[in-house]
TIVEX-931607 format. One record per residue: residue number from 1; x, y, z of N, C-alpha, C, O in turn. Coordinates in Angstrom, 3 decimals, padded with zeros to 6 digits. Layout:
TIVEX-931607
{r NUM {X Y Z} {X Y Z} {X Y Z} {X Y Z}}
...
//
This chain:
TIVEX-931607
{r 1 {-055.402 006.116 -060.768} {-054.252 005.348 -060.254} {-053.596 005.810 -060.090} {-052.892 005.144 -059.330}}
{r 2 {-052.767 007.528 -060.452} {-051.659 008.176 -060.134} {-051.648 008.088 -058.327} {-050.777 007.663 -057.568}}
{r 3 {-053.292 008.809 -057.992} {-053.048 009.463 -056.660} {-053.450 008.076 -056.113} {-054.468 008.453 -055.532}}
{r 4 {-053.403 006.765 -055.872} {-053.174 005.795 -055.434} {-051.776 005.132 -055.383} {-051.446 004.253 -054.587}}
{r 5 {-051.136 005.585 -056.181} {-049.750 005.154 -056.221} {-049.045 006.185 -055.153} {-048.293 005.756 -054.278}}
{r 6 {-049.388 007.755 -055.315} {-049.051 008.767 -054.438} {-048.946 007.999 -052.804} {-048.032 007.716 -052.029}}
{r 7 {-050.507 007.862 -052.822} {-051.307 007.710 -051.104} {-050.006 006.158 -050.716} {-049.310 006.219 -049.702}}
{r 8 {-049.927 005.175 -051.494} {-049.520 004.466 -051.074} {-047.673 004.444 -050.766} {-047.000 003.631 -050.132}}
{r 9 {-047.349 005.455 -051.370} {-046.085 005.987 -051.329} {-045.666 006.574 -050.076} {-044.688 006.344 -049.365}}
{r 10 {-046.416 007.205 -049.993} {-046.727 008.293 -049.023} {-046.742 007.099 -047.717} {-045.890 006.955 -046.840}}
{r 11 {-047.726 006.498 -047.882} {-047.535 005.722 -046.433} {-046.384 004.887 -046.264} {-045.747 004.914 -045.211}}
{r 12 {-046.095 004.204 -047.150} {-044.881 003.762 -047.173} {-043.951 004.174 -046.423} {-043.380 003.548 -045.530}}
{r 13 {-043.703 005.723 -046.931} {-042.049 006.171 -046.230} {-042.241 006.766 -044.847} {-041.274 007.062 -044.145}}
{r 14 {-044.142 007.027 -044.265} {-044.141 007.674 -042.933} {-044.007 006.019 -042.337} {-043.367 005.807 -041.308}}
{r 15 {-044.456 005.263 -042.846} {-044.093 003.507 -041.908} {-042.840 003.603 -041.791} {-042.370 003.644 -040.654}}
{r 16 {-042.077 003.656 -042.805} {-040.366 003.526 -042.781} {-039.613 004.756 -042.076} {-038.433 004.515 -041.824}}
{r 17 {-040.037 005.922 -041.741} {-039.625 006.646 -040.899} {-040.104 006.438 -039.466} {-039.197 006.581 -038.646}}
{r 18 {-041.266 006.143 -038.969} {-041.150 005.689 -037.809} {-040.588 004.477 -037.179} {-040.214 004.439 -036.007}}
{r 19 {-040.532 003.202 -038.250} {-039.733 002.253 -037.778} {-038.437 002.625 -037.327} {-037.865 002.096 -036.374}}
{r 20 {-037.951 003.614 -038.084} {-036.189 003.800 -038.327} {-036.254 005.059 -036.894} {-035.185 005.225 -036.307}}
{r 21 {-037.286 005.746 -036.480} {-037.202 006.280 -035.507} {-037.731 005.537 -034.003} {-037.654 006.168 -032.949}}
{r 22 {-038.159 004.417 -034.049} {-038.190 003.777 -033.395} {-037.156 003.060 -032.861} {-036.875 003.009 -031.663}}
{r 23 {-036.615 002.528 -033.724} {-035.290 001.596 -033.650} {-034.287 002.347 -033.331} {-033.455 001.589 -032.832}}
{r 24 {-033.857 003.503 -033.334} {-032.700 004.300 -033.524} {-033.145 004.850 -031.857} {-032.121 005.172 -031.255}}
{r 25 {-034.057 004.973 -031.246} {-034.533 005.463 -030.507} {-034.915 006.987 -030.169} {-035.030 007.412 -029.019}}
{r 26 {-035.077 007.678 -031.227} {-035.151 009.403 -031.664} {-036.195 009.546 -030.119} {-037.274 008.957 -030.052}}
{r 27 {-035.726 010.302 -029.111} {-036.386 010.968 -028.061} {-035.908 012.147 -027.455} {-034.677 012.146 -027.446}}
{r 28 {-036.398 013.138 -026.951} {-035.944 014.661 -026.524} {-035.812 013.958 -025.103} {-034.955 014.705 -024.630}}
{r 29 {-036.070 013.045 -024.112} {-035.972 012.850 -023.234} {-034.346 012.806 -022.789} {-033.771 012.539 -023.844}}
{r 30 {-033.589 012.907 -021.996} {-032.455 013.382 -021.521} {-032.480 012.139 -020.055} {-033.297 012.256 -019.142}}
{r 31 {-031.715 011.318 -020.093} {-031.553 010.751 -018.564} {-030.234 011.312 -017.966} {-029.293 011.491 -018.739}}
{r 32 {-030.064 011.671 -016.341} {-028.519 012.326 -016.185} {-028.456 011.657 -014.615} {-029.437 011.688 -013.872}}
{r 33 {-026.772 010.870 -014.112} {-027.196 010.344 -013.069} {-026.640 012.203 -012.067} {-025.737 012.873 -012.567}}
{r 34 {-027.100 012.517 -011.218} {-027.062 013.326 -010.714} {-026.340 013.597 -009.166} {-026.583 012.622 -008.455}}
{r 35 {-025.670 014.451 -008.571} {-025.337 013.946 -007.297} {-026.261 014.882 -006.969} {-026.478 015.888 -007.644}}
{r 36 {-027.000 014.498 -005.625} {-027.997 015.802 -005.420} {-028.193 015.511 -003.655} {-028.685 014.524 -003.108}}
{r 37 {-027.508 016.981 -002.924} {-027.673 016.489 -001.507} {-026.535 015.316 -001.129} {-026.396 014.838 -000.003}}
{r 38 {-025.930 015.038 -002.041} {-024.668 013.951 -001.378} {-024.740 012.495 -001.641} {-023.937 011.605 -001.362}}
{r 39 {-026.323 012.440 -002.472} {-026.690 011.106 -002.855} {-027.047 011.069 -004.191} {-027.752 011.918 -004.735}}
{r 40 {-026.444 009.842 -004.865} {-026.683 009.702 -006.178} {-028.184 009.875 -006.729} {-028.945 009.347 -005.918}}
{r 41 {-028.834 010.389 -007.745} {-030.162 010.201 -007.987} {-029.822 009.974 -009.418} {-028.778 010.296 -009.985}}
{r 42 {-031.188 009.182 -010.073} {-031.289 009.344 -011.830} {-032.288 009.948 -011.970} {-033.050 009.901 -011.004}}
{r 43 {-032.670 010.641 -013.000} {-033.804 011.605 -013.410} {-033.606 012.533 -014.560} {-032.731 013.333 -014.891}}
{r 44 {-034.697 012.143 -015.024} {-035.145 013.016 -016.750} {-034.962 014.588 -016.902} {-034.903 015.115 -018.013}}
{r 45 {-034.855 015.470 -015.438} {-034.992 016.559 -014.998} {-033.763 017.178 -015.501} {-032.825 016.388 -015.608}}
{r 46 {-033.478 018.668 -015.913} {-032.495 019.369 -016.147} {-031.675 019.869 -014.976} {-032.128 020.094 -013.854}}
{r 47 {-030.498 020.009 -015.337} {-030.021 020.248 -013.945} {-030.813 021.990 -013.302} {-031.164 022.057 -012.124}}
{r 48 {-030.929 022.820 -013.938} {-031.837 024.034 -013.196} {-032.719 022.963 -012.746} {-032.314 022.559 -011.656}}
{r 49 {-033.460 022.517 -013.025} {-034.816 021.993 -012.470} {-034.319 021.289 -011.497} {-034.855 021.782 -010.504}}
{r 50 {-033.375 020.130 -011.016} {-033.061 019.557 -010.280} {-032.471 020.504 -009.062} {-032.731 020.271 -007.882}}
{r 51 {-031.687 021.544 -009.476} {-031.363 022.497 -008.467} {-032.477 022.920 -007.355} {-032.582 022.868 -006.130}}
{r 52 {-033.564 023.552 -008.916} {-034.779 024.016 -007.925} {-035.292 023.306 -007.009} {-035.798 023.808 -006.006}}
{r 53 {-035.201 021.395 -007.339} {-036.125 020.532 -005.945} {-035.263 020.116 -005.307} {-035.555 019.408 -004.343}}
{r 54 {-033.635 020.453 -005.663} {-032.711 019.639 -004.456} {-031.820 020.612 -003.766} {-031.032 020.208 -002.911}}
{r 55 {-031.912 022.071 -004.139} {-031.127 022.681 -003.601} {-029.591 023.158 -004.796} {-029.347 022.652 -005.891}}
{r 56 {-028.985 024.007 -004.242} {-027.444 024.383 -005.042} {-026.658 023.637 -004.741} {-025.488 023.918 -005.003}}
{r 57 {-027.008 022.226 -003.987} {-025.621 021.376 -004.185} {-025.942 020.369 -004.828} {-025.737 019.263 -004.327}}
{r 58 {-026.549 020.495 -006.151} {-026.679 019.501 -007.053} {-025.836 019.470 -008.179} {-025.658 020.525 -008.789}}
{r 59 {-025.341 018.534 -008.520} {-024.775 018.285 -009.797} {-024.471 017.028 -010.685} {-024.228 015.844 -010.452}}
{r 60 {-024.622 018.021 -012.112} {-024.894 016.183 -013.280} {-023.469 015.403 -013.194} {-022.394 015.916 -013.506}}
{r 61 {-023.638 014.140 -012.741} {-022.578 013.517 -012.445} {-022.066 012.723 -014.583} {-021.015 012.725 -015.225}}
{r 62 {-023.303 012.276 -014.850} {-023.207 012.175 -016.882} {-024.991 012.068 -017.241} {-026.020 011.862 -016.598}}
{r 63 {-024.676 012.297 -018.410} {-025.864 012.174 -018.887} {-026.061 011.303 -019.887} {-025.098 010.961 -020.572}}
{r 64 {-027.666 010.675 -020.199} {-027.619 009.594 -021.239} {-028.771 009.813 -022.215} {-029.477 010.812 -022.081}}
{r 65 {-029.014 008.882 -023.247} {-030.260 009.110 -024.066} {-031.275 008.238 -023.309} {-032.451 008.600 -023.363}}
{r 66 {-031.035 007.381 -022.767} {-031.889 006.589 -021.821} {-031.522 006.144 -020.399} {-030.387 006.135 -019.923}}
{r 67 {-032.553 005.811 -019.854} {-032.936 005.490 -018.600} {-031.816 003.933 -018.227} {-030.966 003.873 -017.339}}
{r 68 {-032.065 003.189 -018.898} {-031.067 002.089 -018.730} {-029.644 002.144 -018.715} {-028.991 001.300 -018.102}}
{r 69 {-029.100 003.110 -019.369} {-027.960 003.657 -019.457} {-027.585 004.459 -018.047} {-026.521 004.171 -017.498}}
{r 70 {-028.329 005.316 -017.547} {-027.815 005.847 -016.851} {-028.096 005.340 -015.852} {-027.420 005.877 -014.975}}
{r 71 {-029.057 004.189 -015.228} {-029.313 003.056 -014.211} {-028.015 002.854 -014.347} {-027.384 003.560 -013.562}}
{r 72 {-027.324 002.156 -015.044} {-026.340 001.134 -015.382} {-025.017 001.899 -014.272} {-024.495 001.514 -013.226}}
{r 73 {-024.811 003.381 -015.304} {-023.916 004.575 -014.917} {-023.400 004.978 -013.238} {-022.280 005.085 -012.738}}
{r 74 {-025.158 005.176 -012.526} {-025.664 005.209 -011.215} {-025.119 003.902 -010.277} {-024.695 004.091 -009.137}}
{r 75 {-025.180 002.605 -010.870} {-025.008 001.380 -010.033} {-023.155 001.252 -010.295} {-022.411 000.682 -009.497}}
{r 76 {-022.704 001.907 -011.551} {-021.655 001.604 -011.310} {-020.310 002.718 -010.165} {-019.091 002.566 -010.084}}
{r 77 {-021.288 003.837 -009.409} {-020.649 004.622 -008.358} {-021.494 004.494 -007.244} {-021.760 005.351 -006.403}}
{r 78 {-021.927 003.219 -007.333} {-022.465 003.119 -005.996} {-023.927 002.940 -006.194} {-024.363 002.777 -005.054}}
{r 79 {-024.869 002.887 -006.995} {-026.139 003.273 -006.732} {-027.094 004.294 -006.520} {-026.551 005.157 -005.830}}
{r 80 {-028.477 004.661 -006.835} {-029.009 005.433 -006.232} {-028.939 005.514 -004.961} {-028.917 004.533 -004.218}}
{r 81 {-028.913 006.293 -004.720} {-028.971 006.455 -002.748} {-027.259 006.844 -002.357} {-026.945 007.416 -001.313}}
{r 82 {-026.550 006.531 -003.117} {-024.872 005.843 -002.506} {-024.695 007.411 -002.188} {-025.562 008.217 -002.527}}
{r 83 {-023.790 007.707 -001.670} {-023.024 009.005 -001.455} {-021.922 010.020 -002.319} {-020.808 009.588 -002.613}}
{r 84 {-022.282 011.175 -002.627} {-021.023 011.696 -003.978} {-021.049 012.921 -003.370} {-021.749 013.249 -002.412}}
{r 85 {-020.076 013.732 -004.105} {-019.868 014.881 -003.719} {-019.918 015.528 -004.894} {-019.801 014.619 -005.716}}
{r 86 {-020.030 016.640 -005.537} {-019.431 017.743 -006.461} {-018.985 018.034 -006.370} {-018.766 018.633 -005.317}}
{r 87 {-017.960 017.999 -007.721} {-016.796 018.653 -007.592} {-016.703 020.277 -007.812} {-015.624 020.856 -007.687}}
//
């Protein structure tokens, strides 16, 4: 009986942890709004990866934990493809 109780408790804790993780959106993926070659882009790559792909004229405008916020930020500066300058 004690084993059954322990297994049930472990299952409930695991399910609870997964629910909290999903709710809080625990994710290692970051999304950034970049200025790359004078154009606004949203991507999940790091600055180093973007510089390798787009060249040294690439900078981060702002970073976010989710793509929706990055897309909103990009829209606020003219949208993906809009002109930008690295400072």
